[in-house]
Structures are given as structure tokens and as C-alpha cells.
N, C-alpha and C positions, 0 to 999 in steps of 0.2 A: 051418565046415560045408559040405560036399562039395555037388556040385549035385542028386546022386541025394536028401540030405537035405533041402534048398531044395524039390525037386518034392514030395517027400512029405509037407510042412509044410504047401507052397500046396496040393495035394490036401484035406489033415485041413481046413484054413483053410474051403475050400468044400464040404465034405460038410457042417461045423458049419453055416456059414451056409444051406444047403441045409435042414437039420432046423430050423432058424429058423424057417425060413418056410414048411414044411409048415403052413398055417394056411388056412381058407376066407375068402378074397377077395370082394368082393360086386363082382361081373362085369357090371355093368349092368341089373340087374333084381333085387329083394329074394328070388326065387327061383331065380338062376340062379347059381352059384357055381361058383370053378374054383381049383386049387393053387398056391401061388407057384411051388414049385418043379416043377411042370409049366409054366411059363410064361418060365423062364428057361432058358439054358443055363451051363452050369459056367463060361464063361469070363466068363458076365455078375454071376456072384456076388463079382466083386474089387472092384467097385467101387459107393460109395454111390450114385452116382446112377442106377447101373443097376437099384439094388435098390429105389429111389423109383419108378421106372417101373412095378414091378410093382404098385402101388397108385394108379395112374390112374385106374382104374375108378371106386376109393374116394370120390375127391375131384372127380370128373368134375362132379357135382352142387353140393357146397358152394364151388367155388373161382368159382361164380357170385354166392354169398353174399359172397365174400369181396371188401375194397378195399384197397389200399394207402394209409397216411396217411402225408403228408408236412407236414413242418414247416419252413416257410422255405426249401421246395426240398428237404430233406434227408428221407431215408428216416426216419419216427420209430416207427412200429406198424403192424400190421395190424388191420382193425377187421372187424365184421360188420355185415352189413345185418338190422336188426330189424323193418323198418317200409319198405314198399314205395314210400312217398312219399320216401324220402331221408334215413331215419333211421338212424344206425350207432354201433353200440356199441364203445369200443376202452379204450386204456390210459389214464389219465388223466396220469400222472405223466411221457409222453412229448412230450406236447403243448407247443408255447408257438411265439409268432409267427403267421404268416400260416399256415393249416392248408388242406390241399388232399387230394382224393382221389383216385386212379383205380382207376376198375371193369376187371374181368374181361374187359369188352369193347373197353379202351383209352379208352375217356371220361373225361374230368378234370375235376373240378368243384371249386370254393372250398367250404370247411365253415365253418359255426361252432358255437363250443362252445357247446352249450343248456345242459346240468349236469353237474354233477361230484360224483361219492359218492368222498370220501377214503378212507374205511373199508375200501373195496373198490377202491381207485385205477382206477374206471372211468370215464369219461365219455360222453357220447352228444352227439354232436354231428349235423349236417344240412347236408344238399345240396338244392339246387334241381331233384330228379329225380324221375320217376313209373313205377309199373309196374315196380318192381325185382323181382328175386327176392329171398325171404327166406328166413332162417334154419329150417330142421328140426330144433326139440330133440327130446331122448331125455332128459328128468326124471323119469320113472317110477322108474329106477333107475339106480344108479352102474356105472361099466365093474367087470369084477372085475380082480383084480391077475393081472398075467400076460398082458393083453388088449392086444390089438395096437392103438394108436392113429395117426391120421395129421394132420398142419397142413396144410392147404390153403392156398396162395399164388392167385396170380393165374395162373402157368402150369400146364400138363398136371399135370408132377408134383408130389407134396406139398413143402412146405418142409421137413417132415421127417418119419420114421416111428421111431415108440416102441412101449413097452409100460409098460402103469401099472404103477408101482412101489410105491407106498404108499397105501390107502385115505383117504377124506376126513380131515382133520384140521385142528387149527387152526395156525399160525404166529405166536409170540409175537413183539412189536414190537421193533426195535434203534430207537435214538433215532437221529434226524439229527444230523449234526454241521456245522459251517461248513465245517472244514478249516483251521483258525489254531491257534497257539500264542498264548496271551494273558496278557496281565499288567493291572494297574490303571492307569487315567490318570485326570485330572481331569474329569468329567463323562460317563467311558463305559469301554470297554474297550480295551485297546491292541492292536494287533496285532504280536507279535513277530516271526512268521515264518508263511509261509503254507506249506502241505502240498501236496506236488506231488499233481498229477490231481485236485486237489478242487476243489468246486463253488467256494469261494474264490478258487482259481487262476484258473477259468474267466472269474468273473465280474470278476475285475480288481482284486481287495484286493492291499494291500502291506504290507508290513512299515513300524511308523511308524503306518499308518489309526489313527484311534481310532473305536469303531463308537458310536454314540449312540443308535440307535435300532432295534429288530429289529419288522417287522410292526407298525408302530404304538403299541411299548411303549417308553418311554425304558428306557436301560440305564445303571445307577450304575456298576458295576465289574465283575469278569471274572468274579465268581459269580454275579451276575445275569444276565449272559449265557449262563454255561454252564447254569443252570438252567432257562431259557426256552428256549433252544433245543432241551433234550432232550424239548422235548413235542410236538414234531414227528416225522416219519419221515423217512427217507431219500426221495428223490425229492421234497417236498417243496419248492416253492419261496417264499421269504422276501425281502419288500423291506427293504434296510439303510440308513439314512443314516450317512454317514461323514465324517469332519472329518480333509482330507489337508492340512496346509500352509496353516492356515487358512480353506479352502474347504471347505464342506460340500457332497458329493454323493449320490448314490444306487446304490446296486447291487443285483441281482436275483440271489439266489445259491440253485442248486439242491442242498440239502444231500444229505450225502453219507452211505454205508454207515461206519460206525467201523473196521470189521475192514479195510475194502479201503484205509485210511489206514495204518493200524497197522503193517498186515503187508505191508511193500514187496515181500518176496519172494512172497509169495501172489498178489499182485495181478500180477507178470511172471511168476508161474507159471499162472496161471487164462489169461493173454494167450497165452502160448506152446502151451497144451497144448488152449485150447477156445475161446477169444475172450470178450469181455468180458461180464459180468455186469450183470443188470438193476440199476437204480440204486435202487426202489424192491422189494424181493423178501422181507419179512418183514411182520408184523404185520395177518397174515389171517386171520378168522374161522374160514372153510372153504373148504380147496384140499385136491384131490387131488393128486397127485405123480407125474410119468412120467418116461420117461429119453430122452424125443426131446431132441434137441440143438439149441435156437434160439437165435438171436440175439436180444438187447433189442429189436431192431428188429422182430422177427419175433412180438412177444406182442402182445396185444389182439383175437386173431381167434379164431375156434372151433379146436376139437380133434372131431375124429369119431371115431364106429369105424367097424368095417367093411362096416357097412351106408347107412353116409353119413351117419351123424345126429349132430348135435352135441352132444356130452355134457359139454360145457364151455367156456370161453374159456380161453384161456392169459393169465395175469397177469404172469410173472416167470420168466426165469431165472435161478436161485438157485445153480448148481454146475456142473461139466463137464457131469457127466449127469443133473442133477436141474434140473425146469421144475414150475413150479405152474400147475395149472388151477381155476377158480373152478368148482364144480359148476352144471351146467343150472339145477336147481331154487333156485340161489341169485342166481342172475344173472335171470330171468327177472322176478321181480315189479319188479326196479331200473327195468326200462325204463319203465313207466308211470309213477312217481315221477320219474324224471327228464327226460320229458315236462313233465310239469308245472311242473318247475323247482323241484322241493320242496328240490334243493339247488342253491344258486345256483353259479354258473359263476366258476370262478377268475378274479379281476380284481387284479393286484398293485398296482393304483392307489389302491385302496379304503385310508382313512383306520383300519383295524380291524383285528383279527385274521384275518379272513376273507380274508386275503392270501395263506393258505397250502390247498390244496385237502385239507389233515386237519385241520380246525377241530376243537379238542377231543381228537385223539387226546393220548395221554400213556405214557411207557414208566415 
């Protein structure tokens, strides 16, 4: 391809992007609108960061409702402030260890997990703060397919922008897996090998270990282990009792999506083309799908329309350009239930099946 052809191709790409951006953007008030193509110079249409800057006015208020949630000092998720006295909603399966929250004002607070709903993968956490700005929901109607949506973060530009691609639907659950190849052993299930990048590998399981107990249930053999673990979802955490060279150990394992273990090429291709997917990305009763590219650590916060109203809560990155959000009218009723601790917080030390955030789910 010669230079003239390259220039023509670049110019065509710019015109195409400009056409995509001929949409009314919320520019400071509900009655004042502008057009993205008026706001950007042609040279700005070649970079994603420049395109996101066109949506700054859309997220100028929603970013104040948004927090960055960290687990043990590492980014875990985004969160949405749903109560002015420190109530924050986020994605449950991303949380473990010490939880902290950073506000758009750069203030940081330690957080406590108050309630968890495993079916929706939602967690309500609490910080010691007051007079916080709270989410402004749009729950009367869903956005339409093709409508622009933005995910606010803590910075002035949104984390990501995209369009609604599929209207609300259910997503069938996939069974969680430990990530081990197993056989029978006396009094349990023998770990023959540990799959790469699985929850079992992260938890330190080794070939030769014998799994004796999972989530408080005694394991008799390999079939019993497989049948029991299938009741849980990817992203759930279960506590294992393991026999290793005559010594009993405990390990907390985050269950893995079976597809991402079976298909090594798929996992590696996903990483190269678009980054990691969420551990828990299936088993939702109602979600709508959009094409904004999110990291798993950028789920858990709101997604807003062009008027800056929260139409849902991002709950999973499920593909290279496939992300799920729980609709607002499905999220709102959960807030008060979780405040009342109707759903118990996840506690891996309990000697019951409640050692998972999705107790009772089956595949």
C-alpha cells in the first residue's frame, strides 16, 4: 500500500468515526446539547482517549457517585454510592481481604462488607463518611439498542464508552470448576494435576494433594467432588480441607470458568486482543449487553446514558466487546435488602455451605 492509499484509508476512518459520533451529548445541563463531531478536530478522532474526552460532560456528575474499590491494596472493582452516609454497591466476586474505597475527591476509607447477593453478584459495603453524592437512577425504561452509554470512573473522562448492543435478557449459569484433574483416593479426591491460571493454582494446590472437604461437606471420591462443585458459579470462593503428605491444610479457592481453562488458545487470544474477562460472567437473571470495553476491575459501578442518568450497574466483562449490566430497576430493590443484612456477608471461615456468595445456585 502506497502513502496516498494510507492517507485515504486514514481519512476514511476519521470520517467513519465522526459519523458514529454525530449524537447529542449532554453538555452541562439537561436542555443544552452539542454534537460530538463539532467538539473534535479530525486529528482527535484517531485516539480512544480523545474520543472519551468528548463524553466528559456526560460523566461530570456521575463520577462523583463512583468509587474505586481495592482489595488488599489492589484494584478490584468500581462501586456506586447508593446512600449519602457511606453505602456503596459493587461486584461481590471481586472482593477479598481488606477492602478500601477511594472517592473522586481522592479521599480514602476502609470499608466493611455488609451484605452479599450471589445470584446477582452484588455486594453492599459501608464506609464511615457522610453527605456523599448518590446515584441518580433512570429505572422507568431501558436504553434502546444502539444508544450511547458511558462508564464513569474517578477521572474527568469516562473509563469507557460504547453502545447498547442487546436488550435485557437472562444469561444461563456456567458451573464453577476448581481447575484440577482428579481421581479417587482413600477418603477423598486425588489431585492428579493443577491447570494453569486456575483458582486451584492460585490457591497453591499441588499434584498429590487429597481433597477431603469442600465448603463444609465431606468428599468421598472424585465423582462426589465434581458433582458438589458444579453447584457453584465461577467467581465463588470455597474453603477446602486438603491432605498433603499426612498434614491437613486449608485453602480458599476462587472457582474458575471452565471455558477459560479448557481452551488455552481462547484465553491467550483474549488476553492479546482485549485483556482479561471477569471471573463471574454468567448466571444472571436480567442483564443488558453493551460493547464498551471494560477491565474486570472496572465492573461494579454504574453505566449512564447521555443525560448522566444511571441505567444500570456493570456486572461483568464477558467477551472482547461484550459487557453485561444489571438494569437499574433490578438493582434498586436490592439496596434496602442488603442494608438489612437479609443476605449474609460472605465468611469463608463458617463451617456451613454459606462459605460461597452464591449458596443454592446450581447449574
